[in-house]
C-alpha positions, -999 to 999 in steps of 0.1 A, spaced: 188 237 -595 150 233 -607 126 235 -584 92 212 -582 62 237 -579 44 233 -548 6 229 -567 26 192 -583 29 175 -549 -3 176 -537 -17 161 -572 9 130 -567 -6 127 -535 -38 123 -542 -36 99 -573 -14 77 -546 -40 79 -521 -67 70 -545 -46 37 -552 -44 29 -520 -81 31 -511 -89 13 -544 -69 -14 -532 -79 -11 -494 -117 -16 -510 -107 -46 -533 -81 -66 -506 -111 -75 -481 -132 -90 -512 -100 -114 -521 -94 -126 -484 -133 -135 -484 -130 -154 -511 -101 -176 -499 -116 -173 -461 -150 -192 -480 -167 -223 -459 -156 -255 -480 -184 -280 -473 -178 -311 -448 -163 -341 -463 -187 -371 -466 -188 -393 -436 -201 -422 -454 -204 -431 -493 -219 -466 -508 -187 -485 -517 -204 -519 -528 -244 -533 -533 -250 -571 -536 -283 -582 -545 -297 -610 -514 -327 -631 -532 -350 -648 -505 -368 -630 -474 -357 -602 -452 -324 -607 -434 -326 -608 -397 -291 -605 -385 -258 -603 -395 -226 -617 -381 -192 -613 -389 -166 -639 -386 -127 -640 -393 -99 -662 -396 -64 -647 -403 -70 -615 -431 -104 -634 -442 -132 -618 -435 -167 -636 -437 -207 -625 -432 -230 -644 -419 -263 -633 -433 -295 -650 -417 -325 -646 -438 -363 -649 -427 -367 -679 -455 -359 -714 -466 -329 -694 -480 -309 -703 -446 -280 -687 -444 -259 -671 -470 -218 -669 -464 -204 -636 -483 -170 -635 -483 -161 -596 -472 -126 -596 -474 -124 -565 -498 -158 -548 -490 -159 -533 -524 -167 -564 -537 -187 -589 -518 -194 -621 -528 -213 -651 -519 -197 -678 -517 -223 -703 -500 -254 -710 -484 -261 -728 -455 -299 -742 -454 -317 -744 -426 -326 -780 -405 -359 -776 -417 -362 -764 -454 -392 -755 -462 -394 -735 -433 -377 -701 -414 -350 -702 -392 -327 -686 -362 -286 -686 -360 -274 -685 -326 -236 -680 -321 -218 -699 -293 -186 -683 -286 -165 -676 -321 -166 -712 -337 -196 -727 -327 -234 -716 -337 -269 -733 -334 -293 -731 -363 -326 -737 -355 -360 -742 -373 -391 -746 -363 -411 -782 -371 -446 -785 -383 -466 -783 -354 -490 -817 -344 -522 -823 -324 -497 -839 -298 -476 -808 -301 -477 -788 -269 -448 -760 -273 -433 -755 -303 -402 -778 -313 -371 -769 -335 -350 -793 -354 -315 -782 -340 -280 -783 -358 -249 -777 -340 -223 -761 -366 -185 -757 -363 -175 -721 -380 -132 -734 -375 -136 -731 -413 -160 -698 -419 -165 -708 -454 -179 -744 -447 -193 -747 -422 -195 -782 -410 -228 -801 -387 -213 -821 -357 -242 -827 -343 -283 -831 -352 -311 -831 -328 -347 -826 -332 -377 -818 -308 -358 -792 -291 -377 -768 -274 -348 -748 -250 -314 -742 -252 -294 -717 -228 -254 -711 -234 -235 -707 -203 -208 -691 -212 -188 -686 -180 -179 -723 -183 -181 -727 -221 -213 -751 -217 -241 -750 -244 -277 -771 -224 -302 -783 -252 -335 -796 -240 -357 -819 -266 -379 -849 -265 -353 -870 -252 -342 -849 -226 -313 -827 -215 -281 -827 -235 -251 -807 -227 -222 -796 -246 -185 -787 -238 -174 -757 -260 -136 -758 -268 -122 -726 -253 -111 -701 -281 -72 -703 -271 -76 -740 -270 -94 -744 -301 -76 -770 -331 -86 -768 -366 -65 -769 -398 -45 -742 -408 -51 -727 -444 -25 -720 -468 -4 -692 -461 -11 -656 -484 12 -629 -491 -7 -607 -470 -1 -630 -439 34 -623 -439 19 -588 -421 -5 -604 -398 15 -622 -367 -21 -635 -357 -27 -652 -393 -28 -688 -389 -16 -708 -416 14 -731 -429 
């Protein structure tokens, strides 16, 4: 039986020990790379841009009908209100413009419930005018893409919405006008044609 010299064993042991030391030195570096902090995901990004001719925007109002989404863009100019189809947010599209009652001046859009709006524009001041007066249009928004004027009044000096009783008070040179707003659950309008996506929308109003 051949015996291994004792001097050989320490030599092999030192080689193994050297390899372990090298591995230990490399290992933390590798794991450190694995633990490198990943950049946080971006919380917001621009998906679309739509140029808006005319004056600056004063207010944005969102309207929904079934699967369609419409954005009313109120501008501080004679451009009036732009109706933008934002159903596909990445592809906004101006489908219509609603002019102010007085096209020569700026105006203001006031929502009364979700299906009615008051569009007011100041009238030209005269020497007899003590306070500012507006021309006011009451808009039916049952079809958001095609607002319908149901009442137009001139010389309007003040308006007030009584949401609790579904009333709107309008004062002008002829006196006080009181409008009864149809409650949301009782609102009636012509249903649109059904789309394929309406099959998954239990609240869609179509036929």
